[in-house]
C-alpha positions, 0 to 999 in steps of 0.5 A: 104251338098250333097254327091257327090257320091250319084248317084253311091251309088244308082245305085250301091245299085240298081244293087246289089238289083237286083242280087238275084232276078235274081238267080245270086247270093246266100248269100253274094256271088258276088257283083256290082259296079258303076263308075264315071269316072270324079272323078275316084271313083266307089261305090261297095257292102261292104264285107260280108253283105246280099243283104237284109240288103244293103241300098245306104248309105252302099255302099262303095266308092273307087278310081280307085287305090283302096283305100276307100274315103267314107264309113263306112264298108269294101268294097267287097274283090274283089274291086281291080279286079274292080279297075284294070278294071275301070283304064284300060277301060275308057268306062265301068260304071258298073262291076258285079261279080257273082258265077251263077251256069251255067256260074260258071260251065263252068269256073270251066270246063275251057271252053269258052261257044260256040256260039250255037245259035242266042240267043248268037249271039244277044249279042255277035258274038264269044264264051264267052272267059274263061281265064286260071286259074291264075298262082301260083305266081299271086295267091300268090301275090296281088290276086284281083289285079291280077285277074283284070290283068288277065282279061285285059291281056287276052283281049289283048293277044287275040285281043279282044274288051271289048266294043264287048264282055262284059263278061269273065269267070275266069277259075276255078274261075267265071264270070265277066261282064261289060257295059256302066252303071252298069244296063247294067252290071247286064243285061250282067250277066243275059244274060251270065247265060241264055246262059251258060244254053242253051249251056249245055242243047245243049250239053246234048241233042246233046250228046244223039244222037251223044256222040262222038262230040259236037254240031256244032257251029251256022253257020257265016251267022246267027251269022253275022246277029243277032249280026249286026241287034242289034249292027251293024251300020245299026242296026234295032232292037228296037226303036229310042227313050227310050219310 
């Protein structure tokens, strides 16, 4: 009988397979998942299994309440975080969590990543947000579930749109990204790491010239131009087809 979860298993496997090659994970750190909102399930990397040993059949299928519905391995320890995001945000089809070096360093520094250049503005029109470290009572409770709620609440409290801002740093922890597909979530993780690296270098270079101040943010006209030409109603970047 055909596996009803085959598509998301294969998509999750392919996404996880890409993470080491992109330099976003080491050893067994991190995870990617692919969702099917019609069935209200997602496939996610099994906990503690090395990336080179993964296969589609090893992906664990979990429902949006965090319960395993198919698979013989234990799912990622971050499963409940993914479940919370899927259950609250209906338009995301994939989530990636990494501990990539530069993005994680900004999270550990408890800093938003400032929008210093057009590479950043091509992808989002604001600083990459960093949520504050979780409160003690949340840490001592259902930690992974609370991590998801921490992200949801931060977006709500700051009036942020998860469609426009497909990434966040969790203070003291690491980044999460998402997208309409898990392929796009992987792309956003790679872009986030590059933006984090560029911002770090920008501050280091500027510090040599003016150690008493941070670099100026990119001017608003350039932010708007670069974001709108890719994402606005009159976007003209790329082609009209997928060819």
